[in-house]
N, C-alpha and C positions, 0 to 999 in steps of 0.2 A: 116644510122640506129637508132632509137630513141632507149633511155637507156629505161632498162626495171628495176622491181623493183623485187626482190625475194627474200625467204626462206631458207635456209638450216639446214635441220636439222635429227643429224645420231645419234644411237640411240648404244652408245660405252662406254667403263667403265667411262670414263666424259662426258654423252652427249655434244651433241657440236648443239648450234642453232644461227644463223647471218644471220642477216639480211643485203643485201645487193646491190647495183644494176649493172647493167652491161650494157659496152658497145660494142655490134660488129662493127668491123667497114661496111660506106655503100655499101661493095661491097659482104657482107661475105654469102649472100644468090646466089649469080650472080657468084659466083668462088669458086666454085666444092671441085677445085682439091686444093685452097689454103691453106698455115697452114700461119698464125698468130703469132708473138710475142707480149709476154705478159704483161704489168702492172699492180703490183698489187699499188691503192694507197691509204692512209691510212690520215684520217683526223684528226683534229683539237681538241681537246677539248671538245669546243661549241657545236662541231655535234654530241657529243656520246645520246645515249637511246635509244627507241625503238620503234622509229617513224622517217621509213625510208625515208620520204619526207622530213625531214632536210636539207640529202644532192641534195635535187633539185636546179639548178641552181647551182651547189658549183664545183672547183675542176677541176682537171682531167677530168672528167667525164663529166662534162659540156662543158672542151671548145671541145672535142675530136667531141664532138654533132655537133658545129660550125661549126666544117672542114669538108668537102666535103670529102678528102683524107686523113682522117687520117690513119695510116695505119694498126693501135695498139687496140687489144682486153682489153678493160682496166673494172676490178673490184674492186670496191671499199665498203668494208663494213664498218659496223657503228657497232663502238666499244659501247658497253651496258656505260647506268649510273652507274658513280662511280666504272669505271675501267679502263686501261691502254693499251697500247698494246704490251706490254712486257708480260700483263697478257693473253692475250688473243692471244698469240702467237698459241696456240696447235688450238685454234677454227678455226685463220687465214689460217696454214696452210691445216688443214684440206678443207679450200674453194678453195683454189688455184690447189688443187689435184682434186675435185671433178672440176674447170673450166677447164683443162687439160685433164680430161676423157670423158667432154661432147662435147668439143667444138675442133675445130680445131686450138688449140695452138703450135705453133715452140717452144719445149721444148728446145732448144737450148737456145731461143732469152725468158730470163725471167728473169722482172726487179721488184723492188721495188724502190716510190719515196714517201713522207708524206711530210707536214707543220704543224712545231710546234710542237706538239706531237706526232704527224705521221712523221716530222723529226727524232725523237726518235724513234718510233717503226723502222722507216728504217736502223738507224744504227744497233739498235738490233739482224734486218735480216740480214745486212750484216755478224753478228757477230754470228748466232744462225745455221744460210741456205746457206753457203756459194758457197755449191755444188747446188743449187737450185737455187737462182740468177745469172746473169752474169753479172748485173752493178745493182748501186744503187746509190739514187739521196736525200739525204736528206736535208730538206728545213727549214732555222729555225728552225731547233732541236738542240740536245747537246746530250753527251754518256762520260764513264770513259776511259780518256786518257790511262789510265794500261792497257786496253784491247786494244792498238793498235796492238799489235804484231800478234795477230790472226786475224786481217782485213790486213794485210798487200799487201796481193795477188788480194785481191777484189778489184774489178772497183768503184770508187768513186769522184763524182762528189757536192760538198755540196755548198748551197747558202745562205746566212746569209743577212739580213741589219744591217749594222755596228752600226746604233743610234735604234738600237729593246729593244724596252722600257720595256718587257713582258722576251722573254726568253735574255739575253745578249749574243752578238754576242761570249765572249768567250767558251759559248757554244761549237761551230763550229772551231774557233780559235784555242783551245786546242787541238781537234781531230787532226784538219791540220796538225801543227805542231810536234804533235807527229809520224804523221804516214810519214810526209816528213823527221826529224829525222830518220828514217830506212826504206826509200826509199820503202816507199808504194805507192801505183796505185789513187795517190790522183789528183784529181782538184778542184779548188774552185771560188767561184764568190761572191764575199763585193759588197752590195747595200749601196747607203745613199740616207736618205731623204721618207722611206718608214714604217719606223718603226718594228712594228710586224703585219701591215695590213696586209689583204692579196693583197694585190696586190704587193706582193713579189713573193706569190705563180703566181700567174698571168704572173707576168710578165719572170720568169722562163719559166714556162709552153708555151710561144709566143716565144723563143729564140729557133729559128729553129736549129741552132746548136744542140740543147740538143739530138735529134733526131737521130742525122745525128751521134753524138756519142753513144748513147745507140747504134742500129743497126751495131754500130762496133764491140761490144762485144757479144759474142756468149759464154757459155758453152764450155768446153774443154771437148772431149769425152776420 
């Protein structure tokens, strides 16, 4: 099924407006009784703005569209210019709630991933909403190791390139070390030769084992 562009606008004490792209699995319309796992994908800093078409041909949404049997719903919000995913967390969580309400989402299988600034956002959502996200996949991101204890029980698979020339690999290594030292639920994969290129993201999203790992994690009821 093709990716479609939308805008969510909600009048709340803090008005919410977010542009986003949505991918529905190719069998979504024919399999009316199925519920589908949901992946929230957070883009990097260069895709910020108010033109949703900047996300065309990019990231997990594009990868999903190219695979006939991709079994996840994918929602990709766009971060406004001069903002970041931590500042936009309320809007993003409102968007996830909107998708859960209006589409056939398996609410026990909701995941978050992101690249670069989006990797930082994925770490943050692991911390902020562990009751919502069943597993987290930060790519080329960073976070505060002092907060590792609050992430101990969150299933996380982190990816980074060791020769990253924009976000040092220490952004992931420090989190991995902190979580490993307290017995956290952490996996990690390090690449070489890809620097901070989008190839890190696509190498990760072409990793078939990643999706098996995600589906093996359900929210505890």
